[in-house]
N, C-alpha and C positions, 0 to 999 in steps of 0.2 A: 504493500500500500504506500502511496505517496504521502508526504508530510501534509500537503494541502488538504487531502481528503480526510485525514485524521482530525485536522483542526476543524473542518466543516462538521464532521460527525460529533465532535465534542461540543461545538456551538449549538448544534441541533438538540443534543441531549439536555444542555443547560436551558435552552428555550422551552423544551417540553416540560422540564421540572418546574421552571418558573411559572408557566401557564397553568399547570396542575395545581400548584400552590395557590395561585391567585383565585382560581375557580373554587378551591376548597375554602379559602378565606371568605369569599363572597357568599358561598352557600351557608357557611357557619354564621355570618352576620345576618343573613335573611332569616334563618331559622331562629336565632336568638331574639331578633326583633319580633317575630311572630309569636314566640313563646312568652315574651315579656307581657 
């Protein structure tokens, strides 16, 4: 594998983790607001 493709793969993984975390936080906020 070339170095560039490894960097792209790492960036994609980081983006996916960040997106999942954001969605999880938003869902938690909505649920806590509705439960309150």
